[in-house]
C-alpha positions as CSV (number, residue, x, y, z in Angstrom):
1,M,29.1,-9.8,-15.3
2,E,26.1,-12.2,-15.2
3,Q,25.5,-11.5,-11.5
4,S,25.5,-7.7,-12.1
5,M,23.1,-8.1,-15.0
6,Q,20.7,-10.1,-12.7
7,E,20.9,-7.3,-10.2
8,V,20.1,-4.7,-12.8
9,M,17.1,-6.9,-14.0
10,K,15.8,-7.1,-10.5
11,K,15.9,-3.4,-10.2
12,A,14.0,-3.1,-13.5
13,E,11.4,-5.6,-12.2
14,V,10.9,-3.5,-9.0
15,L,10.3,-0.4,-11.1
16,I,7.8,-2.2,-13.4
17,E,5.9,-3.6,-10.3
18,A,5.7,0.0,-8.9
19,L,4.5,1.5,-12.2
20,P,0.7,0.8,-11.8
21,Y,0.8,2.1,-8.3
22,I,2.6,5.3,-9.4
23,Q,-0.1,5.8,-12.1
24,K,-3.0,5.1,-9.7
25,F,-1.9,7.5,-7.0
26,N,-0.6,10.3,-9.1
27,G,-1.9,13.6,-7.7
28,K,-3.5,11.8,-4.6
29,I,-3.0,13.1,-1.1
30,I,-1.3,10.9,1.5
31,V,-1.1,11.8,5.2
32,V,1.9,10.2,7.0
33,K,1.8,10.2,10.8
34,Y,5.4,9.9,11.9
35,G,6.7,9.2,15.4
36,G,7.9,6.5,17.7
37,S,11.2,4.7,17.4
38,A,11.5,5.6,13.7
39,M,11.8,9.2,14.8
40,S,14.4,8.7,17.5
41,N,16.8,6.7,15.3
42,E,18.8,9.0,13.0
43,E,19.2,6.4,10.2
44,L,15.5,5.4,10.2
45,Q,14.6,9.1,10.2
46,K,16.6,9.6,7.1
47,N,14.9,6.6,5.4
48,V,11.4,7.9,6.3
49,I,12.2,11.3,4.9
50,K,13.7,9.8,1.7
51,D,10.5,7.7,1.3
52,V,8.2,10.6,1.7
53,T,10.3,12.7,-0.6
54,L,10.2,10.0,-3.3
55,L,6.4,9.8,-3.0
56,K,6.3,13.6,-3.6
57,L,8.7,13.3,-6.7
58,V,6.6,10.5,-8.3
59,G,3.3,12.4,-8.1
60,F,1.9,11.9,-4.6
61,K,0.9,14.9,-2.5
62,P,2.2,14.0,1.0
63,I,1.6,15.7,4.3
64,I,3.7,14.7,7.3
65,V,2.1,14.9,10.8
66,H,4.8,14.3,13.4
67,G,4.9,13.5,17.1
68,G,7.8,14.0,19.5
69,G,6.6,12.6,22.9
70,K,10.0,11.0,23.8
71,E,11.8,14.2,23.0
72,I,9.4,16.3,25.1
73,S,9.8,14.0,28.1
74,R,13.6,14.3,27.7
75,W,13.4,18.1,27.8
76,V,10.9,18.1,30.7
77,E,13.3,16.0,32.7
78,K,16.1,18.4,31.9
79,T,14.2,21.2,33.6
80,G,14.0,19.0,36.7
81,K,10.3,18.2,36.3
82,E,9.0,14.6,36.1
83,A,6.8,13.7,33.1
84,Q,3.4,12.8,34.4
85,F,0.8,10.7,32.5
86,I,-2.8,9.8,33.4
87,N,-4.4,7.0,31.3
88,G,-1.6,7.4,28.8
89,L,-2.2,11.2,28.4
90,R,0.6,13.7,29.3
91,V,-0.4,16.0,32.1
92,T,0.5,19.4,30.5
93,D,0.7,22.4,32.8
94,D,1.9,25.9,31.6
95,E,5.6,25.1,31.8
96,T,5.2,21.7,30.1
97,M,3.1,23.2,27.3
98,E,5.9,25.8,26.7
99,I,8.5,23.0,26.5
100,A,6.3,20.9,24.3
101,E,5.8,23.7,21.8
102,M,9.5,24.5,21.8
103,V,10.5,20.9,21.3
104,L,7.9,20.1,18.6
105,G,8.9,23.3,16.7
106,R,12.5,22.2,16.8
107,V,11.6,18.7,15.5
108,N,9.4,20.3,12.9
109,K,12.2,22.5,11.4
110,R,14.7,19.6,11.5
111,L,12.3,17.6,9.3
112,V,11.9,20.6,7.0
113,S,15.7,20.8,6.6
114,M,16.0,17.1,5.8
115,V,13.3,17.3,3.1
116,E,14.8,20.4,1.6
117,E,18.2,18.8,1.6
118,L,16.7,16.2,-0.8
119,G,15.6,18.9,-3.2
120,V,11.9,19.2,-2.3
121,K,10.3,22.4,-1.0
122,A,8.8,21.9,2.5
123,V,6.9,24.2,4.9
124,G,6.7,23.5,8.7
125,L,3.7,24.6,10.6
126,S,1.6,23.8,13.6
127,G,-2.1,23.5,14.0
128,K,-2.2,27.1,15.2
129,D,-1.3,28.4,11.8
130,G,-4.3,29.5,9.8
131,K,-6.4,28.2,12.8
132,M,-5.9,24.8,11.2
133,L,-6.5,22.7,14.3
134,Q,-9.2,24.0,16.7
135,V,-9.6,22.2,20.0
136,E,-11.5,22.0,23.2
137,K,-10.0,21.1,26.5
138,K,-9.7,17.3,27.0
139,Y,-10.3,15.5,30.3
140,S,-9.2,12.1,31.3
141,D,-12.0,10.3,33.1
142,G,-13.1,13.6,34.4
143,Q,-9.6,14.6,35.6
144,D,-8.1,17.9,34.5
145,I,-4.8,17.2,32.7
146,G,-4.0,20.7,31.7
147,Y,-3.4,22.0,28.1
148,V,-4.4,18.8,26.2
149,G,-6.8,19.3,23.4
150,N,-9.6,17.4,21.6
151,I,-9.9,18.5,18.0
152,T,-13.3,20.1,17.3
153,E,-12.6,21.5,13.8
154,V,-10.0,21.3,11.0
155,I,-9.6,24.3,8.6
156,P,-7.4,22.8,5.9
157,D,-7.2,25.8,3.6
158,I,-3.5,26.4,4.3
159,L,-2.7,22.8,3.5
160,Y,-4.6,23.0,0.1
161,D,-2.7,26.2,-0.7
162,L,0.7,24.6,0.1
163,L,0.0,21.4,-1.9
164,E,-1.2,23.4,-4.9
165,K,2.0,25.4,-4.9
166,G,4.2,22.2,-4.8
167,Y,5.2,22.3,-1.1
168,L,5.3,19.4,1.3
169,P,3.6,20.5,4.5
170,I,5.0,19.2,7.8
171,V,2.6,19.6,10.7
172,S,3.2,19.6,14.5
173,P,0.2,18.6,16.6
174,I,-0.5,21.8,18.5
175,G,-3.9,23.5,18.4
176,L,-5.8,26.6,19.4
177,G,-8.6,26.6,22.0
178,E,-11.6,28.9,22.0
179,D,-9.7,31.0,24.5
180,F,-6.8,31.1,22.0
181,A,-4.6,29.2,24.5
182,T,-2.2,26.7,23.1
183,Y,-3.0,23.0,23.5
184,N,-1.0,19.8,22.9
185,I,-2.8,17.2,20.7
186,N,-2.2,13.5,20.3
187,A,-0.4,13.1,17.0
188,D,-2.5,10.1,15.9
189,D,-5.6,12.2,16.4
190,A,-4.2,15.1,14.5
191,A,-3.2,13.0,11.5
192,C,-6.6,11.3,11.5
193,A,-8.5,14.6,11.7
194,I,-6.4,16.2,8.9
195,A,-6.8,13.1,6.7
196,K,-10.6,13.3,7.1
197,A,-10.8,17.0,6.5
198,I,-8.7,17.0,3.4
199,Q,-10.2,13.8,2.1
200,A,-6.8,12.1,1.8
201,D,-6.6,9.0,-0.4
202,K,-4.3,7.3,2.2
203,L,-3.5,7.7,5.8
204,V,-0.3,5.9,7.1
205,F,0.6,5.4,10.7
206,L,4.3,4.6,11.2
207,T,4.4,2.7,14.5
208,D,6.6,0.5,16.7
209,I,4.8,-2.7,15.8
210,E,4.6,-4.8,12.6
211,G,0.8,-4.1,12.1
212,L,-2.4,-5.7,13.4
213,Y,-2.6,-9.1,15.1
214,K,-5.9,-10.8,16.1
215,D,-3.9,-12.2,19.0
216,I,-0.8,-10.1,19.8
217,N,0.8,-13.2,21.4
218,D,0.3,-15.3,18.2
219,K,2.5,-14.2,15.3
220,S,0.5,-16.4,12.9
221,S,-2.6,-14.3,13.5
222,F,-1.1,-11.3,11.6
223,I,-3.7,-9.4,9.5
224,S,-2.3,-7.9,6.3
225,R,-5.7,-6.6,5.0
226,I,-9.0,-6.0,6.8
227,T,-12.2,-4.1,6.1
228,A,-13.2,-1.2,8.5
229,K,-16.3,-3.3,9.5
230,E,-14.2,-6.3,10.4
231,A,-11.8,-4.1,12.4
232,D,-14.7,-2.6,14.4
233,E,-15.9,-6.2,15.1
234,L,-12.4,-7.1,16.5
235,I,-12.6,-4.1,18.8
236,E,-16.2,-4.9,19.9
237,E,-15.2,-8.6,20.6
238,G,-12.3,-7.5,22.8
239,F,-9.4,-8.7,20.6
240,I,-7.7,-5.3,20.5
241,G,-6.3,-3.6,23.6
242,G,-3.6,-1.3,24.9
243,G,-2.2,1.4,22.6
244,M,-3.5,-0.3,19.5
245,L,-7.2,0.3,20.5
246,P,-7.3,4.1,20.0
247,K,-5.0,3.8,16.9
248,L,-7.3,1.2,15.2
249,S,-10.4,3.3,16.2
250,N,-8.8,6.2,14.4
251,C,-8.2,4.0,11.4
252,T,-11.8,2.8,11.1
253,S,-13.1,6.3,11.7
254,A,-10.9,7.7,8.9
255,V,-12.2,5.1,6.4
256,A,-15.8,5.8,7.5
257,S,-15.2,9.5,6.8
258,G,-14.0,9.0,3.3
259,V,-10.2,8.2,3.5
260,N,-9.8,5.4,0.9
261,R,-7.3,3.3,2.8
262,V,-5.4,3.4,6.1
263,H,-2.0,1.6,6.7
264,I,-0.4,0.6,9.9
265,L,3.3,0.0,9.4
266,D,6.4,-0.8,11.4
267,G,8.5,2.4,11.1
268,R,11.6,0.5,12.3
269,I,11.7,-1.4,8.9
270,P,13.8,0.6,6.4
271,H,11.7,2.0,3.6
272,C,8.5,0.3,4.9
273,L,6.5,3.1,3.3
274,L,7.7,2.3,-0.2
275,L,7.4,-1.4,0.3
276,E,3.7,-1.1,1.4
277,I,2.6,1.3,-1.3
278,F,4.6,0.2,-4.3
279,T,4.8,-3.6,-4.0
280,N,2.1,-6.3,-4.4
281,E,2.8,-8.0,-1.1
282,G,3.1,-5.0,1.2
283,V,4.6,-5.2,4.7
284,G,2.0,-3.9,7.2
285,T,-1.8,-3.9,7.7
286,A,-4.2,-2.1,5.4
287,I,-7.7,-1.1,6.6
288,V,-10.0,-0.7,3.6
289,K,-13.5,0.3,2.7
290,E,-16.2,-2.4,2.5
291,E,-16.5,-2.2,-1.2
292,D,-12.8,-2.3,-1.9
């Protein structure tokens, strides 16, 4: 009996700790970029969707921007083609673009179903809807890599409309070119551009690493909180490399454009989103404004 009472009291303490955060972020927009291992593991997928749904139910206005690179590669290989990458960017010919749009649409509607199963209204859309994500053709060091797009403009009207009517928008990273052709977009770039355009209070990247390290080989160099200026200095001084470099650049760019705070979290940790937002300690890296 005493043990069960202690467990109940712990639950109460967690709720009390979360209360000021719930009050602070009520009605605020949060963009969650969702991909990586957390998307390929069914149990983690359910946890992420539960977290985002809970954020919606306690007053946040979440938007999910999802990837699907591993799934696209799997389907490309099923057709007998080999996935090709140049400088980390997928070479996207006509057939690959068709597969990518099909796969991302399938992933999108699966996420919609999972959210609606938890009692929250969701709408799945791509950047083509309402001309939300407009792009120009992207080149990799001058090389033509096909239908890969750089975002030139975000028209967020459809997102505002959905949020106002109580829906949770789920966006796949596909855009329209000036020629009205379909282009594949890096999901991190799409999430960052949407967060900037809609002036989100928070932008969260669910990744396959714990967060930011000054030295990736030294676990004691973990950074739980850093200003955008300090992060830019780390980049300039050459401490950040590999896949973290464009991600961190996106983070500092988002803060410079008015997003209040950006979080890098390990999506493999169950309920990392709730732990980061509703607890004093947090579990990932937060990039904040200078005056924060």
